[in-house]
C-alpha positions as CSV (number, residue, x, y, z in Angstrom):
1,M,0.8,22.6,1.8
2,V,-2.7,21.9,1.7
3,M,-4.2,18.5,0.7
4,N,-7.4,18.1,-1.0
5,A,-9.8,15.2,-0.4
6,D,-8.4,13.1,-3.1
7,D,-4.9,13.4,-2.0
8,R,-6.0,12.6,1.6
9,G,-7.8,9.5,0.3
10,M,-4.6,8.4,-1.6
11,Q,-2.4,9.1,1.4
12,A,-4.9,7.1,3.5
13,M,-4.7,4.1,1.1
14,R,-0.9,4.1,0.9
15,D,-0.9,4.3,4.8
16,R,-3.3,1.3,4.9
17,A,-0.9,-0.5,2.3
18,Y,2.1,0.0,4.5
19,V,0.2,-1.5,7.5
20,L,-0.9,-4.5,5.4
21,A,2.7,-4.9,4.0
22,E,4.1,-5.0,7.7
23,T,1.7,-7.8,8.9
24,G,4.1,-10.5,7.2
25,R,1.0,-12.1,5.4
26,F,1.9,-10.6,1.9
27,E,4.9,-11.7,-0.2
28,N,4.7,-8.4,-2.5
29,V,3.5,-5.2,-3.5
30,H,1.0,-7.0,-5.9
31,A,-0.6,-9.1,-3.0
32,V,-1.0,-6.0,-1.0
33,E,-2.7,-4.2,-3.8
34,Q,-5.2,-7.2,-4.3
35,A,-5.9,-7.0,-0.4
36,L,-6.6,-3.4,-0.8
37,I,-9.1,-4.0,-3.7
38,A,-10.6,-6.8,-1.6
39,E,-11.0,-4.3,1.4
40,G,-12.9,-1.9,-1.0
41,W,-10.1,0.5,-2.1
42,P,-11.0,0.2,-5.9
43,N,-8.3,2.8,-6.8
44,A,-5.4,0.9,-5.1
45,R,-3.5,0.6,-8.4
46,I,-3.4,4.4,-8.9
47,A,-2.5,5.2,-5.2
48,L,0.3,2.7,-5.5
49,D,1.5,3.8,-9.0
50,S,4.6,5.8,-7.9
51,S,7.9,3.8,-7.8
52,F,8.7,4.9,-4.4
53,A,5.5,3.7,-2.8
54,R,5.8,0.2,-4.8
55,K,9.4,-0.1,-3.5
56,A,8.6,1.1,0.1
57,I,5.8,-1.6,0.4
58,G,8.0,-4.1,-1.2
59,E,10.6,-3.6,1.4
60,R,8.1,-3.7,4.1
61,C,6.6,-7.1,2.9
62,R,10.2,-8.5,2.7
63,A,11.2,-7.2,6.0
64,A,8.2,-8.5,7.8
65,R,8.3,-11.9,6.3
66,T,12.0,-12.3,7.6
67,H,10.9,-12.0,11.2
């Protein structure tokens, strides 16, 4: 499967969201979304629109905060 530039950009944003979530600095997916926007990712809400991505980020936030 070939990804176009938009797909790669969205994947890069989701990857960055996972990294942020794993830092333990964020309580939930909304906080990660706001951090992405502050970093200059204006389409963060669109990239994190899938329930799978939101759930995965939320789980990573919770796991990181318990350590």
